[in-house]
C-alpha positions as a printed NumPy array, in Angstrom:
array([[ -9.34 , -44.555,  23.215],
       [-11.097, -43.017,  20.229],
       [-10.625, -39.532,  21.681],
       [ -6.922, -40.194,  22.332],
       [ -6.389, -41.425,  18.759],
       [ -8.237, -38.407,  17.421],
       [ -6.035, -36.071,  19.464],
       [ -2.889, -37.823,  18.197],
       [ -4.028, -37.52 ,  14.596],
       [ -4.841, -33.859,  15.159],
       [ -1.356, -33.164,  16.543],
       [  0.228, -34.923,  13.568],
       [ -1.917, -32.9  ,  11.179],
       [ -1.062, -29.661,  12.956],
       [  2.67 , -30.423,  12.891],
       [  2.609, -31.081,   9.151],
       [  0.331, -28.116,   8.496],
       [  2.46 , -25.577,  10.343],
       [  5.485, -26.516,   8.225],
       [  3.872, -24.331,   5.597],
       [  4.655, -21.278,   7.729],
       [  7.487, -19.28 ,   6.095],
       [ 10.926, -20.029,   7.503],
       [ 13.259, -18.942,   4.709],
       [ 14.122, -15.479,   3.488],
       [ 13.903, -16.836,  -0.044],
       [ 10.17 , -17.204,   0.399],
       [  9.548, -14.504,   2.956],
       [  6.647, -12.236,   1.91 ],
       [  8.674,  -9.261,   3.13 ],
       [ 10.911,  -9.704,   0.069],
       [  8.048,  -8.562,  -2.174],
       [  7.283,  -5.087,  -3.454],
       [  6.428,  -2.269,  -1.02 ],
       [  8.159,  -3.973,   1.919],
       [ 11.632,  -4.406,   3.313],
       [ 12.5  ,  -0.883,   4.495],
       [ 11.206,   0.882,   7.569],
       [ 10.943,   4.595,   8.24 ],
       [ 10.34 ,   6.063,  11.65 ],
       [  6.968,   7.691,  10.99 ],
       [  7.258,   9.76 ,  14.212],
       [  3.468,   9.777,  14.512],
       [  3.508,  11.354,  18.023],
       [  5.127,  14.457,  16.468],
       [  2.525,  15.056,  13.749],
       [  0.813,  17.653,  15.939],
       [  4.054,  19.502,  16.725],
       [  3.953,  22.553,  14.389],
       [  7.386,  23.836,  15.394],
       [  9.045,  20.52 ,  14.523],
       [  7.023,  20.163,  11.3  ],
       [  8.191,  23.606,  10.244],
       [ 11.815,  22.561,  10.828],
       [ 11.409,  19.238,   9.046],
       [  9.826,  20.892,   6.024],
       [ 12.721,  23.303,   5.515],
       [ 15.462,  20.883,   6.608],
       [ 18.469,  20.622,   4.256],
       [ 18.069,  16.849,   4.656],
       [ 14.427,  16.875,   3.515],
       [ 13.442,  14.968,   0.375],
       [ 10.129,  15.591,  -1.399],
       [  8.24 ,  13.165,  -3.613],
       [  5.82 ,  14.769,  -6.073],
       [  2.567,  13.341,  -7.418],
       [  0.22 ,  14.499, -10.141],
       [ -2.826,  12.754,  -8.787],
       [ -2.36 ,   9.586,  -6.762],
       [ -1.445,   7.47 ,  -9.807],
       [  1.389,   9.547, -11.288],
       [  4.682,   9.969,  -9.431],
       [  7.969,  11.783, -10.047],
       [ 10.521,   9.197, -11.161],
       [ 13.829,   9.045, -12.972],
       [ 13.716,   8.702, -16.753],
       [ 14.913,   5.109, -16.348],
       [ 11.808,   4.35 , -14.303],
       [ 13.916,   2.464, -11.747],
       [ 14.162,   5.122,  -9.024],
       [ 11.91 ,   7.777,  -7.576],
       [ 12.578,  11.423,  -8.353],
       [ 13.151,  13.475,  -5.206],
       [ 13.509,  17.224,  -4.753],
       [ 15.287,  18.981,  -1.897],
       [ 13.89 ,  21.665,   0.375],
       [ 15.775,  24.403,  -1.495],
       [ 13.795,  23.606,  -4.653],
       [ 10.47 ,  23.139,  -2.896],
       [ 10.749,  26.401,  -0.963],
       [ 11.502,  28.207,  -4.224],
       [  8.13 ,  27.122,  -5.593],
       [  5.925,  26.681,  -2.539],
       [  5.416,  28.273,   0.857],
       [  6.212,  26.346,   4.013],
       [  2.677,  25.361,   5.096],
       [  3.723,  25.414,   8.743],
       [  4.88 ,  29.04 ,   8.721],
       [  2.739,  31.587,  10.498],
       [ -0.023,  33.568,   8.746],
       [  1.082,  36.378,   6.461],
       [  4.416,  34.757,   5.565],
       [  3.288,  32.985,   2.391],
       [  3.098,  35.733,  -0.209],
       [  3.798,  35.594,  -3.071],
       [  4.511,  31.846,  -3.086],
       [  1.941,  29.18 ,  -3.928],
       [  0.371,  27.552,  -0.875],
       [ -0.425,  23.835,  -1.073],
       [ -1.919,  22.58 ,   2.165],
       [ -2.073,  18.799,   1.803],
       [  1.554,  17.84 ,   2.456],
       [  2.152,  14.37 ,   3.915],
       [  5.028,  13.655,   6.296],
       [  6.256,  10.157,   5.458],
       [  8.858,   9.895,   8.215],
       [ 12.555,  10.049,   8.99 ],
       [ 15.308,   7.601,   8.174],
       [ 16.991,   6.963,  11.503],
       [ 18.608,   3.56 ,  11.231],
       [ 20.6  ,   4.285,  14.403],
       [ 17.615,   5.408,  16.459],
       [ 18.539,   5.664,  20.165],
       [ 17.148,   2.984,  22.466],
       [ 17.143,   2.191,  26.163],
       [ 18.801,   4.728,  28.465],
       [ 20.168,   6.694,  25.503],
       [ 16.602,   7.135,  24.242],
       [ 15.569,   8.721,  27.529],
       [ 18.491,  11.143,  27.367],
       [ 17.753,  12.415,  23.858],
       [ 15.816,  15.568,  23.036],
       [ 13.67 ,  13.807,  20.437],
       [ 12.384,  16.835,  18.467],
       [ 15.949,  18.159,  18.144],
       [ 17.179,  14.693,  17.176],
       [ 14.442,  14.252,  14.557],
       [ 15.169,  17.662,  13.031],
       [ 18.676,  16.493,  12.079],
       [ 17.702,  13.236,  10.358],
       [ 16.861,  12.59 ,   6.674],
       [ 13.136,  13.295,   6.323],
       [ 10.689,  12.454,   3.539],
       [  7.54 ,  14.262,   2.392],
       [  4.926,  13.761,  -0.342],
       [  2.576,  16.189,  -2.075],
       [  0.092,  16.184,  -4.921],
       [  1.117,  19.107,  -7.154],
       [ -1.768,  18.578,  -9.554],
       [ -3.484,  21.84 ,  -8.474],
       [ -0.737,  23.905, -10.108],
       [ -1.218,  22.021, -13.38 ],
       [ -4.972,  22.572, -13.346],
       [ -4.671,  26.365, -13.494],
       [ -6.339,  27.792, -16.606],
       [ -5.338,  31.442, -16.245],
       [ -1.943,  33.087, -16.101],
       [ -0.738,  33.592, -12.552],
       [  1.322,  32.048,  -9.73 ],
       [ -0.094,  28.537, -10.197],
       [  0.617,  28.358, -13.903],
       [  4.051,  29.925, -13.421],
       [  4.866,  27.308, -10.788],
       [  3.828,  24.523, -13.161],
       [  6.309,  25.838, -15.723],
       [  9.066,  25.993, -13.097],
       [  8.297,  22.413, -12.07 ],
       [  8.463,  21.201, -15.661],
       [ 11.858,  22.854, -16.101],
       [ 13.193,  21.306, -12.885],
       [ 11.899,  17.874, -13.908],
       [ 13.735,  18.101, -17.225],
       [ 16.953,  19.272, -15.58 ],
       [ 16.835,  16.378, -13.123],
       [ 16.034,  13.833, -15.866],
       [ 12.757,  13.176, -14.102],
       [  9.272,  12.695, -15.46 ],
       [  5.823,  12.078, -14.044],
       [  5.281,   8.347, -14.574],
       [  2.177,   6.207, -14.306],
       [  2.649,   4.493, -10.95 ],
       [  2.03 ,   0.879, -11.963],
       [  4.525,   1.136, -14.82 ],
       [  7.432,   1.977, -12.502],
       [  6.54 ,   0.932,  -8.937],
       [  7.749,  -2.656,  -9.278],
       [ 11.246,  -1.622, -10.378],
       [ 12.103,   0.332,  -7.227],
       [ 14.548,  -0.78 ,  -4.548],
       [ 13.267,  -1.557,  -1.043],
       [ 13.516,   2.028,   0.208],
       [ 11.834,   3.65 ,  -2.791],
       [  9.232,   0.904,  -2.934],
       [  8.273,   1.313,   0.72 ],
       [  8.186,   5.099,   0.461],
       [  6.052,   4.945,  -2.662],
       [  3.506,   2.63 ,  -1.034],
       [  3.015,   4.964,   1.911],
       [  3.08 ,   8.163,  -0.134],
       [  0.743,   6.965,  -2.872],
       [ -1.833,   5.673,  -0.403],
       [ -1.778,   8.868,   1.659],
       [ -1.955,  11.218,  -1.329],
       [ -4.878,   9.204,  -2.678],
       [ -6.7  ,   9.259,   0.669],
       [ -6.325,  13.021,   1.047],
       [ -7.553,  13.546,  -2.508],
       [-10.636,  11.355,  -2.024],
       [-11.589,  12.968,   1.273],
       [-11.561,  16.652,   0.411],
       [-15.22 ,  16.813,   1.386],
       [-16.74 ,  15.639,   4.646],
       [-18.863,  12.504,   4.046],
       [-21.251,  13.535,   6.82 ],
       [-22.1  ,  17.114,   5.841],
       [-20.38 ,  17.885,   2.524],
       [-18.183,  20.734,   3.777],
       [-14.613,  21.113,   2.571],
       [-12.267,  19.359,   4.985],
       [ -8.91 ,  20.616,   6.265],
       [ -5.731,  18.542,   6.496],
       [ -4.252,  18.112,   9.976],
       [ -1.556,  16.062,  11.709],
       [  0.87 ,  16.301,   8.779],
       [ -1.637,  14.797,   6.354],
       [ -2.966,  11.936,   8.51 ],
       [ -6.24 ,  13.489,   9.613],
       [ -8.945,  15.507,   7.875],
       [-11.359,  17.537,   9.933],
       [-14.601,  19.285,   9.186],
       [-13.754,  22.84 ,  10.326],
       [-16.02 ,  25.509,  11.818],
       [-18.132,  27.41 ,   9.28 ],
       [-15.933,  30.486,   9.312],
       [-12.923,  28.343,   8.348],
       [-14.637,  26.307,   5.644],
       [-16.301,  29.333,   4.059],
       [-19.832,  28.191,   4.897],
       [-22.499,  30.794,   5.642],
       [-23.242,  31.378,   9.295],
       [-26.368,  32.408,  11.119],
       [-29.929,  31.338,  10.36 ],
       [-29.103,  29.604,   7.044],
       [-26.001,  27.774,   8.285],
       [-25.738,  23.992,   8.094],
       [-26.183,  22.126,  11.376],
       [-22.971,  21.217,  13.239],
       [-21.222,  18.222,  11.708],
       [-21.15 ,  14.995,  13.723],
       [-17.505,  14.552,  12.711],
       [-16.52 ,  17.391,  15.014],
       [-17.361,  15.278,  18.041],
       [-15.387,  12.159,  18.905],
       [-13.277,   9.898,  16.685],
       [-14.766,   8.806,  13.371],
       [-13.371,   6.602,  10.618],
       [-14.158,   9.27 ,   8.046],
       [-11.485,  11.532,   9.547],
       [ -8.54 ,   9.114,   9.369],
       [ -6.862,   7.062,   6.611],
       [ -8.241,   3.61 ,   5.966],
       [ -6.626,   0.441,   4.703],
       [ -8.8  ,  -2.179,   3.007],
       [ -7.768,  -5.765,   3.874],
       [ -7.784,  -8.36 ,   1.105],
       [ -7.342, -12.085,   1.737],
       [ -5.273, -13.924,  -0.857],
       [ -5.392, -17.701,  -0.633],
       [ -3.314, -20.589,  -1.907],
       [ -5.773, -23.513,  -1.746],
       [ -4.25 , -26.963,  -1.226],
       [ -5.935, -30.183,  -2.298],
       [ -7.079, -32.52 ,   0.509],
       [ -3.792, -34.468,   0.251],
       [ -1.782, -31.231,  -0.316],
       [ -0.226, -32.555,  -3.512],
       [ -1.801, -29.868,  -5.72 ],
       [ -2.922, -26.265,  -5.466],
       [ -5.952, -24.501,  -6.905],
       [ -5.254, -21.413,  -9.007],
       [ -7.64 , -19.236, -10.97 ],
       [ -7.579, -16.701, -13.782],
       [ -9.715, -13.73 , -14.791],
       [-10.699, -12.913, -18.361],
       [ -8.412,  -9.866, -18.274],
       [ -5.307, -11.916, -17.383],
       [ -2.581, -12.683, -19.942],
       [ -2.919, -16.103, -21.541],
       [ -2.322, -19.044, -19.179],
       [ -1.62 , -16.72 , -16.258],
       [ -3.038, -18.232, -13.054],
       [ -2.838, -16.962,  -9.5  ],
       [ -4.28 , -17.343,  -6.009],
       [ -7.907, -16.665,  -5.113],
       [ -8.359, -13.221,  -3.53 ],
       [-11.09 , -10.924,  -2.297],
       [-11.939,  -8.097,   0.086],
       [-12.784,  -8.748,   3.723],
       [-16.379,  -7.714,   4.378],
       [-17.623,  -5.789,   7.453],
       [-18.065,  -7.926,  10.549],
       [-16.017, -10.769,   9.063],
       [-12.91 , -12.477,  10.42 ],
       [ -9.977, -13.083,   8.103],
       [-10.521, -16.842,   8.27 ],
       [-14.204, -16.452,   7.431],
       [-13.275, -14.247,   4.482],
       [-10.884, -16.943,   3.227],
       [-13.574, -19.609,   3.315],
       [-16.237, -17.366,   1.77 ],
       [-14.056, -16.092,  -1.091],
       [-12.792, -19.55 ,  -2.071],
       [-16.305, -21.   ,  -1.989],
       [-17.855, -18.082,  -3.908],
       [-15.228, -17.996,  -6.644],
       [-14.475, -21.709,  -7.107],
       [-17.216, -23.67 ,  -5.35 ],
       [-14.548, -25.421,  -3.245],
       [-15.06 , -25.685,   0.516],
       [-11.962, -25.368,   2.713],
       [-11.19 , -26.489,   6.25 ],
       [ -7.937, -25.523,   8.048],
       [ -6.616, -22.023,   7.333],
       [ -2.997, -20.965,   7.986],
       [ -1.65 , -17.4  ,   7.959],
       [  1.442, -16.821,   5.778],
       [  2.252, -13.103,   5.625],
       [  1.061,  -9.784,   4.258],
       [  1.97 ,  -7.101,   1.739],
       [  0.85 ,  -3.49 ,   1.309],
       [ -0.72 ,  -2.889,  -2.1  ],
       [ -1.088,   0.852,  -2.761],
       [ -3.612,   0.68 ,  -5.613],
       [ -5.094,   2.581,  -3.946],
       [ -4.657,   1.384,  -0.339],
       [ -5.009,  -2.335,   0.298],
       [ -3.279,  -4.804,   2.591],
       [ -2.917,  -8.245,   1.012],
       [ -3.113, -10.879,   3.761],
       [ -1.818, -14.256,   2.579],
       [ -3.163, -17.633,   3.704],
       [ -3.008, -21.307,   2.918],
       [ -6.283, -23.203,   3.08 ],
       [ -6.863, -26.945,   2.773],
       [ -9.759, -28.006,   0.581],
       [-12.258, -30.617,   1.759],
       [-13.148, -31.533,  -1.845],
       [-11.699, -31.006,  -5.318],
       [-14.809, -30.315,  -7.43 ],
       [-14.605, -26.841,  -8.977],
       [-17.865, -24.997,  -9.719],
       [-17.498, -21.537, -11.271],
       [-20.838, -19.982, -10.355],
       [-19.268, -16.574,  -9.745],
       [-18.382, -14.774, -12.986],
       [-15.232, -13.253, -11.463],
       [-13.051, -16.143, -12.635],
       [-12.84 , -17.409, -16.196],
       [-11.195, -20.647, -15.091],
       [ -9.787, -22.431, -12.031],
       [ -7.616, -25.543, -12.12 ],
       [ -5.62 , -27.821,  -9.85 ],
       [ -1.871, -27.803, -10.541],
       [  0.769, -30.271,  -9.373],
       [  4.014, -29.333,  -7.686],
       [  5.842, -30.258, -10.902],
       [  3.629, -27.877, -12.901],
       [  4.377, -25.051, -10.505],
       [  8.109, -25.72 , -10.204],
       [  8.426, -25.666, -13.994],
       [  6.568, -22.343, -14.139],
       [  8.838, -20.853, -11.47 ],
       [ 11.979, -22.028, -13.284],
       [ 10.842, -20.531, -16.601],
       [  9.374, -17.313, -15.228],
       [  9.727, -14.217, -17.388],
       [  7.914, -10.898, -16.923],
       [  4.427, -11.324, -18.304],
       [  3.584,  -9.424, -21.473],
       [ -0.08 ,  -9.54 , -22.42 ],
       [  0.821,  -9.021, -26.083],
       [  3.113, -12.012, -26.48 ],
       [  2.059, -15.214, -28.26 ],
       [ -0.189, -17.569, -26.321],
       [  1.924, -20.109, -24.399],
       [  0.776, -23.593, -23.536],
       [  2.488, -23.739, -20.14 ],
       [  1.416, -22.346, -16.786],
       [  2.452, -18.776, -15.981],
       [  2.436, -17.3  , -12.484],
       [  2.119, -13.919, -10.823],
       [  5.438, -11.985, -10.652],
       [  7.927, -12.638,  -7.813],
       [  7.292,  -9.239,  -6.204],
       [  3.713, -10.292,  -5.337],
       [  2.638, -12.191,  -2.249],
       [  0.707, -14.535,  -4.563],
       [  4.006, -15.691,  -6.063],
       [  5.557, -16.066,  -2.614],
       [  2.642, -18.226,  -1.435],
       [  2.867, -20.46 ,  -4.497],
       [  6.653, -20.706,  -4.44 ],
       [  6.816, -21.502,  -0.75 ],
       [  4.429, -24.426,  -1.223],
       [  6.263, -25.7  ,  -4.313],
       [  9.838, -25.312,  -3.061],
       [ 10.045, -24.988,   0.719],
       [  7.139, -27.142,   1.86 ],
       [  8.331, -30.138,  -0.133],
       [ 11.745, -30.095,   1.525],
       [ 10.304, -29.625,   5.02 ],
       [  8.216, -32.799,   4.971]])
């Protein structure tokens, strides 16, 4: 009888607990920044040089320019990205997929990233089987990204410096400017936001992996920017013969160092044992009275649920029991995936042994609902308020908090 009662209680708990799962678009994490639009990344075609050559010079190609991974071409308003067409790009740069000897006198930048094509009416079923896919792809809107910083780093007069001047002129004529990414990224529409997240992360990864982590040789970009290989000595410029470096281990098999990586971060809305309050924390660097969910990186050999429990305990001293997945959000600063969870605390005593948080407090549903109703974009310079302030609506932290405060109450 005791076992049967325990099973009944468990089912009741599970039924109530799973009502926290998102069911409304108003609190769907996909409504946040860097989500909501989907490109066809055509990853099987990244090793097709003939198609890549066509896509690069396509009249429907759009190019997004970076100066380093943190500065992107954007409109003067800061609300849209600044794209250039193939006619402009091919005036300044060589098509990297053309054959040898066809580049002079244009500047050659080799680390272009194919973002994908916009094919909302992609063929499916029998029509998919009947389509010549490379020919189909070549006629769709296609997006690329490139870090043009090398042309701005030129110290001497020559093609690089001349190209930098041409770029500056084109930026002015298009009412574009190179903007610091965080200052503009949260104003973009779904398409620009999604493109920026992918482009920024890939440009950053290529920049950080110019040298092989195993042997130190210069790497070469392959597969349209999604793979970096350690080339043979004669390609990388290394000396050969008796004084040559030993063969690099990265040339054999598949290794993480050769492909882009995404770092998962758990972000947790902690509920009190009776689920009437949530635990939010703040760092010293946060604007006054700004509180948000507990978050931290997943460590090697750790499950997501284990990371949730460890991070909450380390940062707040609160132990948690049940853990429920909510949703996720790309966070391209530089390349994280925020994975949202709810977790139910087994106690309410907060102990801030970790110095990461300045404070952590329990807040009622009324506290949170008032903060949501009065939300304004946070300005760190404004006068210190006395009321709770939350993370912005474009963040998964806000979606987690709002879903608990608004949706969960009505679903009980």
